[in-house]
C-alpha positions as CSV (number, residue, x, y, z in Angstrom):
1,M,112.3,-69.8,124.3
2,K,112.9,-67.5,127.3
3,K,112.7,-63.8,127.4
4,I,112.4,-61.0,130.0
5,I,110.2,-58.1,128.8
6,K,109.6,-55.1,131.1
7,G,110.8,-57.1,134.1
8,K,108.6,-60.1,133.5
9,K,109.9,-63.5,132.5
10,Y,108.3,-65.5,129.7
11,D,109.3,-69.1,129.2
12,T,107.7,-71.4,126.7
13,E,109.0,-74.5,128.6
14,K,107.4,-73.4,131.9
15,A,104.1,-71.9,130.6
16,E,101.0,-73.9,129.6
17,Y,100.8,-74.4,125.9
18,I,97.3,-73.5,124.6
19,D,97.2,-73.8,120.8
20,C,98.9,-72.7,117.6
21,Y,98.3,-71.2,114.2
22,Q,100.6,-72.1,111.3
23,Y,100.8,-70.8,107.8
24,S,102.8,-72.8,105.2
25,N,105.9,-74.8,106.1
26,P,109.3,-73.8,107.5
27,R,111.0,-73.8,104.1
28,D,108.6,-71.2,102.7
29,L,109.7,-67.6,102.8
30,N,106.2,-66.6,104.1
31,Y,106.2,-69.3,106.8
32,L,104.5,-68.2,110.1
33,R,103.8,-70.0,113.3
34,E,102.3,-68.6,116.5
35,E,101.9,-70.5,119.7
36,L,99.7,-69.2,122.5
37,Y,100.9,-69.8,126.1
38,R,99.5,-69.0,129.6
39,K,101.8,-68.3,132.5
40,K,101.0,-69.6,136.0
41,T,99.9,-66.0,136.8
42,G,97.2,-66.3,134.1
43,E,99.0,-63.9,131.7
44,F,99.0,-64.9,128.0
45,F,101.8,-64.5,125.5
46,L,102.6,-65.6,122.0
47,H,105.8,-67.3,120.8
48,G,106.0,-66.4,117.1
49,E,108.4,-67.4,114.4
50,G,108.5,-67.0,110.7
51,G,110.4,-66.8,107.5
52,P,112.2,-63.8,105.9
53,L,108.9,-62.5,104.4
54,S,106.8,-62.9,107.6
55,K,106.2,-60.4,110.4
56,Y,108.8,-62.1,112.5
57,S,111.7,-61.6,110.0
58,K,114.9,-59.9,111.2
59,P,117.2,-57.6,109.2
60,V,120.6,-59.1,108.6
61,G,122.1,-56.6,106.2
62,N,121.3,-53.9,103.7
63,N,117.9,-55.0,102.3
64,E,118.5,-58.6,103.5
65,W,116.1,-60.4,105.9
66,S,116.3,-63.7,107.8
67,S,113.9,-65.9,109.7
68,G,113.2,-64.7,113.2
69,E,111.2,-65.4,116.4
70,E,110.0,-63.4,119.3
71,I,107.8,-63.5,122.4
72,I,104.8,-61.1,122.5
73,P,102.9,-60.5,125.8
74,L,99.2,-60.3,125.3
75,D,96.6,-58.6,127.5
76,L,93.3,-60.4,128.1
77,I,91.5,-58.7,125.2
78,D,94.3,-59.5,122.7
79,A,94.4,-63.1,123.9
80,E,90.6,-63.4,123.5
81,D,90.9,-62.0,120.0
82,W,93.7,-64.3,119.1
83,V,91.8,-67.4,120.3
84,E,88.6,-66.3,118.6
85,E,90.4,-65.9,115.3
86,N,92.6,-69.0,115.5
87,C,90.9,-71.6,117.6
88,D,87.6,-73.4,117.8
89,E,84.6,-72.4,119.9
90,D,85.3,-75.1,122.6
91,K,88.8,-73.7,123.2
92,Y,87.5,-70.2,123.6
93,E,84.8,-71.3,126.1
94,E,87.4,-73.4,128.0
95,L,89.7,-70.4,128.4
96,F,87.4,-67.5,128.9
97,N,84.4,-69.0,130.9
98,V,81.7,-68.1,128.4
99,V,78.2,-68.4,129.7
100,D,75.4,-69.1,127.2
101,D,73.0,-66.5,128.6
102,G,75.6,-63.8,128.3
103,E,75.8,-63.0,132.1
104,K,79.6,-62.6,132.0
105,V,80.9,-59.2,131.0
106,R,84.5,-58.0,130.5
107,M,85.8,-55.3,132.7
108,V,89.2,-53.8,133.6
109,L,90.4,-53.3,137.2
110,K,93.4,-51.1,138.1
111,L,95.0,-52.3,141.2
112,N,98.2,-51.2,143.0
113,K,101.1,-53.6,142.6
114,P,100.8,-55.2,146.1
115,S,97.1,-55.8,145.6
116,R,97.6,-57.2,142.1
117,K,100.3,-59.6,143.4
118,M,98.1,-60.7,146.2
119,L,95.2,-61.4,143.8
120,E,97.5,-63.4,141.5
121,E,98.9,-65.4,144.4
122,Q,95.5,-66.2,145.9
123,A,94.0,-67.2,142.6
124,L,97.0,-69.4,141.9
125,E,96.8,-70.9,145.4
126,H,93.1,-71.8,144.9
127,K,93.7,-73.1,141.4
128,C,91.4,-70.7,139.6
129,N,91.7,-67.6,137.4
130,Q,91.7,-64.1,138.9
131,S,88.1,-63.4,137.7
132,E,86.8,-66.5,139.4
133,W,88.6,-65.6,142.7
134,V,87.2,-62.0,142.7
135,E,83.7,-63.5,142.1
136,Y,84.2,-65.9,144.9
137,L,85.3,-63.2,147.3
138,L,82.3,-61.0,146.3
139,K,79.8,-63.8,146.9
140,K,81.4,-64.7,150.2
141,E,81.3,-61.1,151.3
142,N,77.5,-60.8,150.5
143,K,76.4,-64.0,152.4
């Protein structure tokens, strides 16, 4: 599925598939399936689909509902929460660089658009996530 949301393109065929959660089977009215993806920029999103009684249902008439699907962009905190709830410990650690002694902390940076784009491009070029790239630059600066 492809979708543009707020000027950003989300494509399940081009993004990295991470994992999924599924409840019931597609013939069930309560059927629900969510797949987590990560774009090359490091952004996460869900592709969700479900039956007429799921949160992905779509109205098709007066008090009538049908199966539906949608793409939902996730910020890092929401992605971490989804993985923690739906995946095993190993998957969480693989995605979010958990350190046993708790030395990693979550923080939010607000950058202007050109700086953010530069950070995304450099992290992608060096095949690491944005946090790892910032840490590398800070360590390099302090040598």
